[in-house]
C-alpha positions as CSV (number, residue, x, y, z in Angstrom):
1,M,123.3,93.4,109.3
2,T,126.0,90.8,109.5
3,E,125.4,87.5,107.8
4,V,126.7,84.4,109.7
5,R,128.2,81.9,107.4
6,T,128.5,78.3,108.5
7,T,130.0,75.7,106.2
8,S,129.4,72.1,107.0
9,T,129.8,68.7,105.3
10,S,128.6,65.4,106.5
11,E,129.8,61.8,105.9
12,N,129.3,58.5,107.6
13,T,132.3,57.6,109.7
14,G,131.7,53.9,109.4
15,N,131.3,53.5,113.2
16,A,127.9,52.3,114.4
17,G,126.2,54.5,111.8
18,N,127.6,57.8,113.3
19,T,127.6,60.7,110.9
20,R,130.4,63.2,111.0
21,T,129.6,66.8,110.4
22,V,132.4,69.4,109.9
23,Q,131.4,73.0,110.7
24,T,133.5,76.1,110.2
25,L,132.7,79.4,111.8
26,H,134.3,82.4,113.4
27,T,134.9,82.7,117.1
28,A,132.2,85.5,117.2
29,D,129.6,82.9,116.1
30,L,130.4,80.3,118.8
31,D,127.6,80.2,121.3
32,T,128.4,79.8,125.0
33,A,127.6,76.0,125.0
34,T,129.9,75.4,122.0
35,R,132.7,77.4,123.5
36,E,132.5,75.4,126.7
37,A,132.4,72.2,124.7
38,V,135.5,73.1,122.7
39,R,137.4,74.1,125.9
40,K,136.5,70.9,127.6
41,L,137.5,68.8,124.5
42,L,140.9,70.6,124.4
43,D,141.5,70.2,128.1
44,E,140.9,66.4,127.7
45,A,142.7,66.1,124.4
46,F,145.9,67.7,125.8
47,E,145.6,65.8,129.0
48,G,145.6,68.8,131.3
49,D,148.4,70.6,129.4
50,F,146.1,73.2,127.9
51,G,146.0,76.5,129.8
52,D,144.2,79.8,129.6
53,Q,146.8,81.3,127.4
54,D,146.6,78.4,125.0
55,W,142.8,78.9,124.9
56,E,143.3,82.6,124.3
57,H,145.5,81.8,121.3
58,C,142.6,79.8,119.8
59,L,140.2,82.8,119.7
60,G,139.6,85.4,117.1
61,G,139.7,83.3,114.0
62,V,138.0,80.5,112.2
63,H,137.2,77.2,114.0
64,A,136.7,73.8,112.5
65,L,134.4,71.7,114.6
66,V,133.9,68.0,114.0
67,W,130.6,66.5,115.4
68,E,129.4,63.0,115.6
69,E,125.7,63.5,115.8
70,S,125.5,66.1,118.7
71,E,128.9,65.2,120.3
72,L,131.9,67.4,119.6
73,V,134.8,65.1,118.8
74,G,137.4,67.4,117.1
75,H,138.5,71.0,116.9
76,G,141.0,73.2,115.3
77,S,141.2,77.0,115.0
78,L,143.0,79.3,112.5
79,V,144.1,82.7,113.6
80,Q,146.0,85.4,111.7
81,R,149.6,86.1,112.6
82,R,152.6,87.8,111.1
83,L,155.7,85.9,110.3
84,L,159.0,87.6,109.3
85,H,161.1,85.9,106.7
86,G,163.5,87.0,104.0
87,G,162.9,90.7,104.8
88,R,159.1,90.4,104.5
89,A,156.2,90.3,106.9
90,L,154.0,87.4,105.8
91,R,150.3,87.1,106.4
92,A,150.0,83.7,108.0
93,G,147.1,81.5,109.0
94,Y,148.3,79.9,112.2
95,L,146.8,76.6,113.5
96,E,145.9,76.4,117.2
97,G,144.1,74.0,119.4
98,V,144.0,71.0,117.0
99,G,142.6,68.1,119.1
100,V,140.4,65.1,118.8
101,R,138.6,63.4,121.7
102,S,140.8,60.5,122.8
103,D,138.2,57.8,122.3
104,R,137.5,59.0,118.7
105,R,141.1,59.2,117.4
106,G,142.1,57.2,114.3
107,L,138.8,57.8,112.6
108,G,139.7,60.6,110.3
109,H,138.5,63.5,112.5
110,G,141.9,65.2,112.7
111,K,142.1,64.9,108.9
112,A,138.7,66.5,108.6
113,V,139.7,69.4,110.8
114,L,142.9,70.0,108.7
115,E,141.0,69.8,105.4
116,A,138.6,72.5,106.5
117,L,141.3,74.8,107.8
118,E,143.7,74.2,105.0
119,R,141.0,75.4,102.6
120,V,140.9,78.7,104.4
121,I,144.7,79.0,104.5
122,R,144.9,78.4,100.7
123,G,142.1,81.0,100.1
124,A,143.2,83.8,102.5
125,Y,146.9,83.6,103.5
126,E,150.4,83.6,102.0
127,V,151.5,80.8,104.3
128,G,150.1,78.4,106.9
129,A,152.1,77.7,110.1
130,L,151.9,75.7,113.3
131,S,153.9,74.4,116.2
132,S,153.5,70.7,116.6
133,A,153.6,68.4,119.6
134,E,156.1,65.6,119.2
135,D,153.5,62.9,118.7
136,A,151.8,64.8,115.8
137,L,154.9,65.5,113.6
138,D,154.2,62.6,111.2
139,F,150.5,63.6,110.9
140,Y,151.3,67.1,109.7
141,A,154.1,65.9,107.4
142,S,151.7,63.4,105.8
143,R,149.4,66.3,104.9
144,G,152.1,68.2,103.0
145,W,153.1,70.5,105.8
146,Q,156.9,71.2,105.7
147,R,159.0,71.0,108.8
148,W,161.0,74.2,109.2
149,Q,164.7,73.3,109.0
150,G,166.2,76.7,109.9
151,P,166.3,78.6,113.2
152,T,163.1,80.0,114.8
153,A,162.8,83.3,116.6
154,V,160.2,85.7,118.0
155,L,160.0,89.5,117.6
156,T,159.7,90.7,121.2
157,P,159.1,94.2,122.5
158,T,162.9,94.4,122.9
159,G,163.9,92.9,119.5
160,V,164.3,89.5,117.8
161,V,165.0,86.6,120.3
162,R,165.9,83.1,119.2
163,T,163.5,80.3,120.2
164,E,165.8,77.3,120.1
165,G,163.3,75.1,122.0
166,D,160.9,75.4,119.1
167,D,163.4,74.5,116.4
168,G,162.2,71.3,114.6
169,G,158.6,71.6,115.8
170,V,157.4,74.4,113.5
171,F,155.7,73.5,110.2
172,V,154.7,75.7,107.3
173,L,152.2,75.2,104.4
174,P,153.4,77.5,101.6
175,V,150.7,79.1,99.5
176,T,152.0,82.2,97.7
177,A,155.0,83.1,99.9
178,R,158.5,82.2,98.7
179,L,160.3,80.5,101.6
180,D,163.8,79.3,102.2
181,P,163.3,76.7,105.0
182,T,166.9,76.9,106.0
183,R,166.8,80.6,107.0
184,V,165.4,82.2,110.1
185,L,161.6,82.3,110.6
186,V,160.3,84.9,113.1
187,C,156.9,85.0,114.7
188,D,155.1,87.9,116.2
189,W,155.0,88.4,119.9
190,R,152.2,87.1,122.2
191,D,151.9,86.1,125.8
192,G,152.4,82.4,126.6
193,D,153.9,80.1,124.1
194,V,155.1,82.3,121.2
195,W,155.0,79.4,118.7
């Protein structure tokens, strides 16, 4: 028998008495209604620039869900990936689908998502990683994420290929891995956006 573990914390958001609840759980434990609510939230948060492959990248790991009462207002997921750096394959917790409903931004919901997922990164991975949209660069930097200064690349079925378009948008959160942020960082292959 598998035990389902759900972690949640509650706090008052200071807005009309709304209580924020942060819940973390695995993709396998998301019921259909919650999956549909997450996908709808991400479609809205990314203003239509969130496709099926982006959704696929969010699945198979731990989700942080932020609720105000019964309304889903924030989401982020953490999936395991491999990063190659300095001759090693690093076990990385990779952030995907971090978004907050547009009318609930600026209230600490994004911070709550990151706090929940960073706890998992620090307890289970050698390094955290993510690819940031231009408008979120300062947000991740303010949380201690380090912008990768060196070149980025992907390990494709035919070898390592540079991903110049992703340079400057990749962030890492070192845990136990020794990193030189001026050297190349290579991610594992996947369909869609590789970073």
